[in-house]
C-alpha positions as CSV (number, residue, x, y, z in Angstrom):
1,X,0.3,0.1,0.3
2,X,1.7,3.5,-1.3
3,X,1.7,6.3,0.9
4,X,-0.3,8.4,-1.4
5,X,-3.0,5.6,-1.1
6,X,-2.7,5.8,2.9
7,X,-3.5,9.3,2.8
8,X,-6.5,8.9,0.3
9,X,-8.0,6.3,2.5
10,X,-7.5,8.4,5.8
11,X,-9.1,11.5,4.1
12,X,-11.6,9.3,2.5
13,X,-12.7,7.9,6.0
14,X,-12.5,11.3,7.8
15,X,-14.9,12.7,5.0
16,X,-17.3,9.5,5.5
17,X,-17.3,10.2,9.2
18,X,-18.0,13.9,9.0
19,X,-21.2,13.2,6.6
20,X,-22.5,10.1,8.5
21,X,-21.9,11.1,12.0
22,X,-24.6,13.8,12.2
23,X,-27.0,11.2,10.6
24,X,-26.1,8.9,13.3
25,X,-26.3,11.4,16.3
26,X,-29.6,12.5,15.0
27,X,-31.0,8.9,14.6
28,X,-29.8,8.0,18.0
29,X,-31.7,11.2,19.2
30,X,-34.7,10.0,17.5
31,X,-34.7,12.0,14.5
32,X,-36.1,10.5,11.2
33,X,-36.9,11.5,7.7
34,X,-40.5,11.8,7.3
35,X,-40.5,10.5,3.3
36,X,-44.3,11.4,3.2
37,X,-43.9,15.2,4.4
38,X,-40.3,15.3,3.0
39,X,-38.8,16.6,5.7
40,X,-36.7,15.6,9.3
41,X,-38.8,15.0,12.1
42,X,-38.2,14.0,15.8
43,X,-39.7,10.4,16.7
44,X,-42.5,9.8,19.3
45,X,-43.6,6.6,21.0
46,X,-46.6,4.7,22.2
47,X,-47.0,3.3,25.8
48,X,-49.6,0.7,26.2
49,X,-50.6,-1.2,29.6
50,X,-53.0,-4.3,29.0
51,X,-54.8,-6.5,31.1
52,X,-54.7,-9.4,31.2
53,X,-51.1,-10.2,30.3
54,X,-49.8,-12.1,27.0
55,X,-51.9,-9.8,24.6
56,X,-50.5,-9.6,20.7
57,X,-50.0,-6.2,19.6
58,X,-50.6,-5.0,16.1
59,X,-49.3,-1.7,14.7
60,X,-51.2,-0.7,11.3
61,X,-52.5,-4.1,10.9
62,X,-49.2,-5.6,11.1
63,X,-47.9,-7.9,13.8
64,X,-45.7,-5.9,16.2
65,X,-45.3,-8.2,19.4
66,X,-46.4,-10.2,21.9
67,X,-46.5,-9.4,25.3
68,X,-45.1,-11.7,27.4
69,X,-47.2,-13.9,29.8
70,X,-46.3,-12.2,33.2
71,X,-46.2,-8.7,31.9
72,X,-48.8,-6.0,30.7
73,X,-47.1,-3.3,29.5
74,X,-45.2,-2.5,25.8
75,X,-43.6,0.6,24.5
76,X,-43.3,1.2,20.9
77,X,-40.6,3.8,19.9
78,X,-39.1,5.3,17.0
79,X,-42.4,6.4,15.4
80,X,-42.8,8.9,12.6
81,X,-45.4,11.5,13.7
82,X,-49.0,10.7,12.5
83,X,-51.7,8.5,13.5
84,X,-51.5,4.8,14.1
85,X,-54.0,2.0,14.3
86,X,-53.3,-0.1,17.3
87,X,-55.1,-3.4,17.4
88,X,-54.7,-5.7,20.6
89,X,-55.8,-9.3,20.7
90,X,-55.6,-12.6,22.9
91,X,-57.4,-15.7,22.3
92,X,-61.1,-16.1,23.9
93,X,-61.2,-12.2,24.2
94,X,-62.9,-9.4,22.4
95,X,-60.0,-7.3,20.5
96,X,-59.4,-3.8,21.7
97,X,-58.8,-1.1,18.7
98,X,-58.1,2.6,18.5
99,X,-56.2,5.0,16.6
100,X,-53.8,7.2,18.4
101,X,-51.8,10.2,17.4
102,X,-48.1,10.3,18.1
103,X,-46.1,13.5,18.1
104,X,-42.6,14.9,17.8
105,X,-40.8,13.8,21.2
106,X,-44.2,12.8,22.9
107,X,-45.2,9.4,24.1
108,X,-48.8,8.5,23.6
109,X,-50.2,6.6,26.5
110,X,-53.0,4.1,26.8
111,X,-52.5,2.6,30.1
112,X,-55.9,1.3,31.3
113,X,-56.9,-1.2,28.5
114,X,-58.7,-4.4,29.8
115,X,-59.5,-7.1,27.5
116,X,-63.1,-8.8,28.3
117,X,-63.6,-12.5,27.7
118,X,-65.9,-13.4,25.1
119,X,-67.9,-16.1,26.8
120,X,-67.7,-15.2,30.8
121,X,-69.0,-18.2,32.8
122,X,-72.2,-17.5,34.6
123,X,-73.1,-19.6,37.7
124,X,-76.9,-20.0,38.9
125,X,-77.1,-19.1,42.4
126,X,-80.9,-18.9,42.9
127,X,-84.3,-19.4,41.5
128,X,-87.9,-17.9,41.7
129,X,-86.3,-14.6,42.2
130,X,-88.5,-11.5,41.6
131,X,-85.7,-8.9,42.5
132,X,-82.6,-8.6,44.3
133,X,-80.9,-5.8,46.6
134,X,-77.0,-6.2,47.2
135,X,-75.4,-4.6,50.4
136,X,-72.9,-2.3,50.2
137,X,-70.3,-4.7,51.3
138,X,-70.9,-7.0,48.6
139,X,-71.0,-9.9,50.9
140,X,-74.9,-10.0,51.3
141,X,-78.1,-9.7,48.9
142,X,-81.6,-9.6,49.7
143,X,-83.8,-12.0,47.5
144,X,-87.4,-11.0,47.1
145,X,-89.1,-14.2,46.2
146,X,-92.6,-14.3,45.0
147,X,-94.4,-17.5,46.2
148,X,-98.4,-18.7,46.0
149,X,-99.6,-14.8,45.6
150,X,-97.3,-14.0,48.6
151,X,-93.8,-12.5,48.9
152,X,-90.6,-13.3,51.4
153,X,-87.1,-11.9,51.7
154,X,-84.4,-14.2,51.9
155,X,-80.7,-13.2,53.0
156,X,-78.4,-14.8,50.7
157,X,-74.6,-14.9,51.1
158,X,-72.5,-14.6,47.9
159,X,-69.4,-15.7,49.4
160,X,-70.8,-19.1,51.0
161,X,-73.9,-19.3,49.0
162,X,-76.2,-20.0,51.6
163,X,-79.4,-18.7,51.9
164,X,-81.7,-18.0,54.8
165,X,-85.2,-16.7,55.4
166,X,-85.5,-13.0,56.9
167,X,-89.0,-12.1,56.6
168,X,-92.0,-12.5,54.9
169,X,-95.5,-11.4,53.9
170,X,-97.4,-13.9,56.4
171,X,-95.0,-13.1,59.1
172,X,-96.1,-9.6,58.9
173,X,-99.9,-10.0,58.4
174,X,-99.9,-12.0,61.8
175,X,-98.7,-9.3,63.9
176,X,-101.0,-6.7,62.6
177,X,-103.7,-5.6,64.8
178,X,-106.2,-4.9,62.0
179,X,-107.3,-8.6,61.1
180,X,-109.0,-7.2,58.2
181,X,-105.5,-6.6,56.4
182,X,-105.2,-9.5,54.1
183,X,-102.5,-8.1,52.0
184,X,-98.9,-6.4,52.3
185,X,-97.3,-5.1,49.2
186,X,-93.6,-4.8,49.1
187,X,-92.4,-1.5,47.8
188,X,-88.6,-1.2,48.5
189,X,-85.9,-1.6,50.8
190,X,-82.7,0.2,51.8
191,X,-79.3,-1.1,53.0
192,X,-77.5,0.6,56.1
193,X,-74.1,1.7,55.1
194,X,-72.7,-0.8,57.3
195,X,-74.5,-3.5,55.6
196,X,-76.3,-4.6,59.0
197,X,-79.7,-3.2,58.4
198,X,-82.4,-2.9,56.1
199,X,-85.4,-0.3,56.1
200,X,-88.2,-2.0,54.4
201,X,-91.0,-0.1,52.8
202,X,-94.4,-1.6,52.3
203,X,-97.8,-0.6,51.7
204,X,-100.7,-1.7,54.1
205,X,-104.1,-0.6,52.9
206,X,-102.7,2.1,50.5
207,X,-100.6,3.6,53.1
208,X,-97.0,3.3,53.4
209,X,-94.9,1.8,56.1
210,X,-91.4,1.1,57.3
211,X,-89.7,-1.6,59.3
212,X,-86.2,-1.7,60.3
213,X,-84.7,-5.5,60.2
214,X,-81.5,-6.2,61.4
215,X,-79.7,-9.0,59.3
216,X,-77.4,-9.9,62.3
217,X,-80.0,-10.8,65.0
218,X,-82.7,-13.1,65.4
219,X,-84.7,-10.4,67.3
220,X,-84.8,-9.1,63.6
221,X,-87.2,-6.2,63.3
222,X,-89.2,-3.9,64.9
223,X,-91.9,-1.6,63.0
224,X,-91.1,2.0,62.6
225,X,-94.0,4.0,63.6
226,X,-94.1,6.7,60.9
227,X,-96.7,8.5,59.0
228,X,-97.7,7.9,55.6
229,X,-96.0,9.5,52.6
230,X,-92.9,11.0,54.4
231,X,-89.9,11.7,52.0
232,X,-86.3,11.0,52.3
233,X,-86.2,8.0,55.0
234,X,-82.7,6.8,55.2
235,X,-80.3,5.3,57.8
236,X,-78.0,7.7,59.4
237,X,-74.4,7.2,57.5
238,X,-72.5,7.0,60.8
239,X,-75.1,5.1,62.8
240,X,-77.3,2.5,61.6
241,X,-79.2,2.6,64.9
242,X,-80.6,5.9,63.6
243,X,-83.1,6.8,60.9
244,X,-83.5,10.3,59.6
245,X,-86.5,11.3,57.5
246,X,-88.8,14.3,56.6
247,X,-91.7,15.0,58.2
248,X,-94.4,17.8,58.7
249,X,-93.5,20.3,61.7
250,X,-96.8,20.0,63.2
251,X,-100.3,18.7,62.6
252,X,-101.7,22.2,61.5
253,X,-98.6,22.9,59.2
254,X,-97.8,21.4,55.8
255,X,-94.0,22.5,56.1
256,X,-91.3,20.0,56.4
257,X,-88.4,19.3,58.5
258,X,-85.8,16.9,59.3
259,X,-86.8,14.1,62.4
260,X,-84.6,11.5,63.8
261,X,-85.7,8.0,64.9
262,X,-83.5,6.0,67.3
263,X,-83.6,2.2,67.9
264,X,-85.5,2.7,70.9
265,X,-88.3,4.2,69.6
266,X,-87.5,7.6,70.5
267,X,-88.6,10.0,67.6
268,X,-87.3,13.7,67.8
269,X,-87.6,16.7,65.5
270,X,-84.1,18.4,64.8
271,X,-84.1,21.9,66.0
272,X,-82.4,24.4,63.5
273,X,-81.3,27.9,64.2
274,X,-83.9,30.3,64.9
275,X,-83.6,31.8,61.3
276,X,-84.3,28.4,59.7
277,X,-87.3,26.9,62.4
278,X,-90.2,27.6,60.3
279,X,-89.0,27.3,56.8
280,X,-90.0,24.1,54.7
281,X,-87.4,21.8,53.8
282,X,-87.7,20.5,50.4
283,X,-85.1,17.6,50.6
284,X,-82.0,16.7,52.5
285,X,-79.4,13.9,52.7
286,X,-76.7,13.0,55.2
287,X,-72.9,12.9,54.6
288,X,-70.6,11.2,57.4
289,X,-71.7,13.8,60.4
290,X,-73.1,16.4,57.9
291,X,-76.6,17.3,57.3
292,X,-77.4,18.9,53.8
293,X,-80.5,20.4,53.3
294,X,-83.0,22.7,50.6
295,X,-85.4,24.7,51.8
296,X,-88.1,26.5,50.1
297,X,-86.0,29.7,49.3
298,X,-83.9,27.6,47.1
299,X,-80.5,27.6,49.2
300,X,-78.7,24.4,50.3
301,X,-77.2,24.5,53.8
302,X,-74.8,22.1,55.5
303,X,-74.9,21.4,59.4
304,X,-73.7,19.5,62.0
305,X,-76.0,17.5,64.2
306,X,-75.1,18.2,68.1
307,X,-77.4,16.3,70.2
308,X,-80.8,17.2,68.8
309,X,-79.6,20.5,67.2
310,X,-78.2,21.2,63.7
311,X,-75.2,23.7,64.0
312,X,-74.9,25.7,60.6
313,X,-71.5,25.1,59.1
314,X,-72.3,27.1,55.8
315,X,-74.4,28.3,53.0
316,X,-73.6,26.3,49.7
317,X,-74.8,28.5,47.0
318,X,-75.2,32.2,46.9
319,X,-77.8,32.4,44.2
320,X,-81.0,30.7,45.1
321,X,-82.4,27.9,42.7
322,X,-85.8,28.6,41.5
323,X,-88.3,26.2,43.7
324,X,-90.9,24.6,41.4
325,X,-93.2,23.5,43.7
326,X,-94.7,20.7,41.5
327,X,-91.2,19.1,41.1
328,X,-89.6,16.5,42.9
329,X,-86.0,17.1,44.1
330,X,-83.2,15.2,45.7
331,X,-79.8,16.0,46.8
332,X,-76.9,13.6,45.7
333,X,-73.8,14.1,47.2
334,X,-70.4,12.2,47.7
335,X,-68.6,14.7,50.0
336,X,-69.0,18.4,50.7
337,X,-67.2,19.1,47.6
338,X,-69.2,16.9,45.0
339,X,-72.9,17.9,45.3
340,X,-75.7,17.8,43.0
341,X,-79.4,18.7,42.9
342,X,-82.0,16.6,41.0
343,X,-84.9,18.4,40.0
344,X,-87.1,15.9,38.4
345,X,-85.0,14.7,35.7
346,X,-82.7,17.8,35.5
347,X,-79.3,17.7,37.2
348,X,-77.5,20.8,38.8
349,X,-74.2,20.6,39.8
350,X,-72.4,22.9,42.8
351,X,-69.5,25.0,41.5
352,X,-67.6,25.4,44.8
353,X,-65.9,28.4,43.3
354,X,-68.8,30.3,42.3
355,X,-70.9,29.2,44.9
356,X,-73.6,28.4,42.5
357,X,-75.7,25.5,41.2
358,X,-75.4,25.3,37.5
359,X,-77.4,23.0,35.1
360,X,-75.3,20.4,33.7
361,X,-78.3,17.8,32.0
362,X,-81.4,18.8,31.0
363,X,-82.8,15.1,31.5
364,X,-81.2,12.1,32.9
365,X,-82.5,8.7,34.1
366,X,-79.6,7.8,36.5
367,X,-76.0,9.0,37.5
368,X,-73.2,7.1,39.2
369,X,-70.0,8.1,41.0
370,X,-66.8,6.3,39.6
371,X,-64.6,4.7,42.2
372,X,-61.9,7.6,42.4
373,X,-64.8,10.0,42.8
374,X,-63.5,12.1,39.9
375,X,-66.2,11.7,37.7
376,X,-70.0,10.7,37.3
377,X,-71.6,8.5,34.3
378,X,-75.0,9.9,33.3
379,X,-77.8,7.7,31.6
380,X,-79.8,10.0,29.3
381,X,-82.4,7.1,28.6
382,X,-80.7,6.7,25.4
383,X,-77.1,8.3,25.7
384,X,-74.5,7.7,27.8
385,X,-72.0,10.7,28.9
386,X,-69.3,11.0,31.4
387,X,-69.1,14.9,33.3
388,X,-65.5,15.1,35.0
389,X,-65.5,16.3,38.5
390,X,-61.9,16.7,38.7
391,X,-58.9,17.6,36.3
392,X,-57.4,14.5,35.1
393,X,-53.6,14.8,33.7
394,X,-53.1,11.3,32.3
395,X,-53.7,10.9,28.8
396,X,-56.4,11.6,27.6
397,X,-56.4,14.9,29.6
398,X,-59.9,16.0,31.0
399,X,-60.6,19.2,32.5
400,X,-63.1,20.3,35.5
401,X,-66.6,20.5,34.2
402,X,-65.8,18.5,30.8
403,X,-68.6,16.6,29.3
404,X,-67.9,13.7,27.0
405,X,-70.5,11.8,24.8
406,X,-69.9,7.8,25.0
407,X,-72.6,6.0,23.2
408,X,-76.2,6.4,21.8
409,X,-78.9,4.0,20.9
410,X,-82.2,4.2,19.4
411,X,-83.5,2.0,22.5
412,X,-83.4,2.6,26.5
413,X,-80.6,1.8,28.4
414,X,-80.9,0.4,31.9
415,X,-78.6,-0.3,34.8
416,X,-75.7,1.5,34.0
417,X,-72.8,1.1,36.5
418,X,-69.2,1.8,36.4
419,X,-66.7,-1.1,36.2
420,X,-63.9,0.6,37.2
421,X,-62.5,4.3,36.9
422,X,-62.7,3.6,33.0
423,X,-65.1,1.2,32.1
424,X,-68.8,1.3,32.3
425,X,-71.5,-1.8,31.9
426,X,-75.0,-1.6,31.1
427,X,-78.1,-3.2,29.6
428,X,-79.8,-2.6,26.2
429,X,-82.5,-4.8,25.4
430,X,-81.4,-8.4,26.0
431,X,-77.6,-7.3,25.4
432,X,-75.1,-6.6,28.4
433,X,-72.5,-4.0,26.9
434,X,-69.4,-2.6,28.3
435,X,-67.8,0.8,27.3
436,X,-64.6,2.1,27.9
437,X,-64.5,6.0,28.5
438,X,-61.4,6.9,26.3
439,X,-62.9,8.5,23.4
440,X,-59.9,9.0,21.2
441,X,-61.0,8.1,17.8
442,X,-63.9,6.2,19.5
443,X,-65.0,4.4,22.5
444,X,-64.2,0.4,22.4
445,X,-67.7,-0.8,22.9
446,X,-68.2,-4.6,23.3
447,X,-71.2,-6.8,23.9
448,X,-70.2,-9.5,26.9
449,X,-73.3,-11.4,26.8
450,X,-77.1,-11.7,26.3
451,X,-79.9,-12.6,28.8
452,X,-83.9,-11.9,28.4
453,X,-85.3,-9.1,30.1
454,X,-81.9,-8.7,32.2
455,X,-81.5,-6.8,35.2
456,X,-77.8,-6.6,36.1
457,X,-75.7,-5.1,39.3
458,X,-71.9,-4.8,39.4
459,X,-70.4,-5.4,42.7
460,X,-67.1,-3.3,42.6
461,X,-66.0,-4.5,45.6
462,X,-66.3,-8.4,45.0
463,X,-65.7,-7.7,41.5
464,X,-69.0,-9.6,40.8
465,X,-71.6,-9.1,38.2
466,X,-75.2,-10.5,39.1
467,X,-77.8,-10.9,36.4
468,X,-81.3,-11.4,37.1
469,X,-83.4,-13.0,34.1
470,X,-86.7,-15.3,34.1
471,X,-86.8,-15.3,37.9
472,X,-83.2,-16.9,37.8
473,X,-80.3,-14.9,39.4
474,X,-77.0,-15.5,37.9
475,X,-73.2,-14.4,39.3
476,X,-69.9,-14.1,37.0
477,X,-66.6,-13.4,38.7
478,X,-64.7,-13.6,35.4
479,X,-65.5,-10.1,34.0
480,X,-62.0,-8.3,35.2
481,X,-59.1,-10.6,35.9
């Protein structure tokens, strides 16, 4: 090799290094040439978290990778900024599909992906059931059973599958002083927050009556001596030995106020500050040790019970709600900062910064808080919408007060529940469907199964789905792995 050739080789390699080094550096820093747009761009990535593990990922309809069996995450890097079609599949599960946009120097995330089984196993747990009422802790369920033109309530343990008689119509008829009564109609029941007692609502000769039943004791019930057509009857959330209800201030007055009934039978009217003593209370509810009430002036107040007195803590709204005397009102609250007023089918939300109730829905059928209490899902009969109560910084980002549309149908939606913070489950005709709330491109919507004339309940604590169909009660614990 001559000296001249060595110089040419050396300078050639130097020139090659000068030319290629920037490209290598740019490439290592995530820069690529976008041939479609004919420019250099910095790449982004997609991060996925999928449950259950072991799923296969497709990128723009091409196999990308299979997530290892014990892992739930995957990271796709070096992507030119544009929209990508992501498909995630697993044998015997419904697929998940979404178009995700990748931007320069950004990682697009989808961290709450759940694949649901195509053929979940439902077990028959009870027959001849007309209705069912799961306890707040998810361990017990009250079964309403109709037999021989009569009804009975049975206590069903969802863990042991044991069933026991709680109370029946004939038992109640036997203790009535008026022997002319030959029929007691079951109306409804309410569980206490600690899942130890129920408040049974029945109709006797056209008049409503209440019974408090202790599910833990043999001496299990006593008749609550309440007048007919009372409103807002419920257990004290921090003491199930007490019941709150709305009743008339006096026999001469049509105005209503809040009463408390103890398990001893002692009944007392709660005393308000003097400025509220003669006002008519429209509706009320309790949150922990606080009472919220809406009065005829259109203001909502929060107070704390001290003996038989209510100490005023604050007025929640500076501008009153216009009260319609013919409307039905209720207060729906999760805590002192997340408070709603339902007026017939309209829904108002308390803007705590403005001290103002703002109307957010004109017509709803039901609403439910998510597990993290950061949002509500609303059934407007034919549509499902989500309203955000707190800012969410994850992807997709959400602002306080943001409202998103999930799905709409020609038929009416029933039994809408949160599966977790990111998915909802509901009935549509005979189908039981699940929808995600990530509405980028469009929400994933799957049909889990179908039952004729189904009523469902999702037990979020025990992760059990209950389905009542043709007087048969089924359960399934395979929805979320």
